[in-house]
Every structure is written in structure tokens, then in C-alpha cells.
N, C-alpha and C positions, 0 to 999 in steps of 0.2 A: 504493500500500500504506500509506504513512504517512498519507495523507488519510483512508483508511478507518478507521485506528486512532483518529485524532483524532475523527472523527464518532462512532465507537463510544463513546468516553469521554464526549462531550457528551451523547449519548442516555442513557447510563448514569446520569449525574449528574441529569438531569431526571427519570428514572424512579425511581431509588433515593432521591434527596434528600427528596421529599415524604413517602415511606413511612417513612424513618428519623426524620424530624422530627415526624411526625404523632402526636398524643397526645390522646385523648378528654378532655373536661373531667371532673373527678372528680364522681361521684354519691355523695351522702351520704344515708343513711336514719337518722333519729332516731326510734326506735320506742318507744311507750309502751303497755304492756299493762295493761288494767284488768279487774276482775271485772264481768261483765255485769249482775249483780244489785245489787251494793253500790256499784259505781262506784269502788271503792278500787283502788290499784295492786297488781299481782300481781308479787311478787318471785320470783326464781329460776325464772321461766318460760323455757324454751328456745325461742329464735327461730331459724329456719332461713333463711339468706340464700343466694342463688344468683348466682354470677358467670358470665356468659355470654361466653366468649372468642371471638375472631375465627375460630378453627378449629372452631367448633361444639361445643367441649367445655364442660362446666359444672363448676364447683367449688362444693361445698356447704360452707358455714361455719355453725357453730352457736355462738351466744353466749347467755348467761343475763342476764336483767334484774337490775338492782340493787334496793335496797330501795324505790326510788321507781317501780319497774316500768319503768325505762328501759334501753334498749340502743341502741348505735349501730354502724354499719358503713359503710365507704366503699370505693369501687373506681373505677378508671379504665376499667372495662369495664361493659357493661350489667349492672345490678344489680336484683334483685327479692327480695321476701320470699315464701317458699313455704309455710311452716308454723309453727305455734306449739304447744307442748306443756308441760303441767305435770301431775303426778300430782294427782288430785282434780278435774280439769277435763276437759271434752270436748276431744279433739284437733281442731285446726282447720287446714285447708289453704287454699291460694290459690283453689281451686275455689269457695269460699264467697263470693268477691267482695271480695278485698282492694283497697284504693284503688290506683289506678295510680301508678307511680313515674315522675317526670319525670327523665329521664337528664341528667346534667351539672349538676344543681342539688341544693340541700339540701331534703330532703323530711321534713316532720313528719307522722308516721303514728301514729294511735291505733287500736288493735285491742282487742277484748274476748274473754275466755274465759268459757264457761258452766260454773259449778260443778256438780259432781255431788253434790247434796245429798239424794239419795234412795237407797234400797237395795232390791235384789231378792234374795230368798232363793229360789234355784232348787233344788228337790228332785227328784232323778232316782231313781225306784224301779224296780228290775229284778226282775220276777217270774219271768223265765226262768231266772235263776241264773247266777252268774259262771262263767268269764269271758265277758263280752259287751261290746258297744260301741254307742254311739248318736251320731249326728251332730246337733248343735244349732246353730241360728242364732237370735240375738235381734236384731231389727231396731228401730232407733230413728229416727223421722222427723227429730228434731232433729240427731242425729249425721249423718244423710245430708245435711241442708242445710248443716251446718258443715264437713263433710269428704266431698265427693262421692267421693273416691278410696277411701274405706272402704265405699261403697255402703250406709252406715247400719248395718253389721253390728258391733255391740259384742261379740258372741260369735259365732264362726264356726269350730267345732272339733269334733273327735272327743272323746268321753268314754269311757274304758275302765273297766270295772267289775271290781273284785276282791271287792267286797261287794255286797249287795243294795240299798244306799242310798248315794247320794252327794249331799251338800249343798254348794252353792256360793253364797257371798255376793258379789253384784255391785253395785258403786257405779254409780249411774245419774243422769241428769238427772231432776229431779223434775217433777211436774205434766205427765206425759206418758204416753200409752198405748204400751206396748211390744208388738210382735208376735213370737211365738215359733213357730218351725218346726222339725220334727225328723223323722228317718227313719234308715234303716239304711245310707245311702250319702251321699256329699257332695252338698250342696244347691246347685245353681246357679240363676241367674236364668232365668225369673221364679220368685220364691219361692212364688208362688201354686200352683205345680205340686208343692210338697212334699206328702208323704203325710199329714202331721199338722200342725195349726195351732191356736194358741190366743193369747189376748191378756191383758194385765194392766195395770192403771193403777197408777202409782207416784206417791204424794202427796209433798208437801214434808216433809222431815225424817221420812219414813215408811219402814217396811220392808214391802214387799209380798211376798207369797209366791205361788209357782206350782209345781205338782207335775206331773211327767211320769211316767206309769206305762207300762211296756211289758214 
């Protein structure tokens, strides 16, 4: 009985010891965010970091860049960057192809944000008479490339009418052709199956107009 107890203690020390002492090397990410067009640093951009714990849980941490467009975060667990956001810029997520992070080392990462330097004036004209509603999707190829999780949909919503005319000003990336889809029900993929479709080109520092009448 005494021998069995001693063996149990020895086995326990060998099993628990390495686990108790084990600690991953710290991963550090020094991230710099720049404007894709100007190359200048983007301050107050929110960078999302993800810590992947051993129990398969993930903790999301959001930190803003300083005036030099820089932000840092470190962790003893697996660490990644998953998205970047600032008003006036395209949302960007890791599906766009962020640089790989080497775990247990210091990583210098530079990422860019595309400014929204164009505008779309969307006019919805309701000839049926209020109240009525319309489902509208505006698809941006650039948004899709920079944020696959959004499927490129910069507008994806119902519009409820209390009047016969609704005007919406939408900031967009310039020098791009936007595709518009609309109908009387939520539009799923593929968008080509939508009952109505149109397109409009948005120039740089330009306000393009598009009217939907129904």
C-alpha cells in the first residue's frame, strides 16, 4: 500500500510538473496602419487582436493606433490580428490576407486602409405610396476583396418609407463601379438572382447619383 502511494506521487510529479512549469514564449505584434493612397499613418484606427487559448476559447482585444499609426499587443498564447476599422475607410479583415504572425517572436506588421473618398447619392422613389419597404444591396468589389466576411455588401438592408422619396448619402471607395440590387424581400447569394439590378461608377472626390423607382 505504501509503495503504491509513493509510485502515485512520483507519477504525479512527472505529469503535473511539466504542465505547471510550461509557458509559451511571448508573441509581440507591433502594428503600423497607413493610408493606402497617401502612405501616411492612420491615427485612431481600431485594430482587433485575437488571443487563442488552450481551451479553444478566443478573447478579442481592440486597441487604437497612436498619432504615428502604431499599436502594439503581446500575449503568451497564440496571437493574431483579425480586423482593422476607422470611420472614413473601408473595413478590413484577416480574410484579405494579413501577413502571418510568427508565434513566440516580435512581429513588425504594416497594414493599409483604403479611404472612402467618393460618395453615392442613392435616391429611392416610391410611386406606390407609403407605407412601403424595399430591400437594397450595394455590392463593392473592393470591399469584398478587403473584407470577405462582408461579402462586399456596403449596404444590405430594408428601407421603410413614410414618404414618397428617401435620399441616402453613402461614402464609398472611389474609382470603382458599384453594383446595386433591390427587391421586395431579403436578397441572398447569388445576387444575380435579385429581381432588379443596376450599376454606377463613382469617381474620385465625386458624388455619383443613382435612382431606384418602384
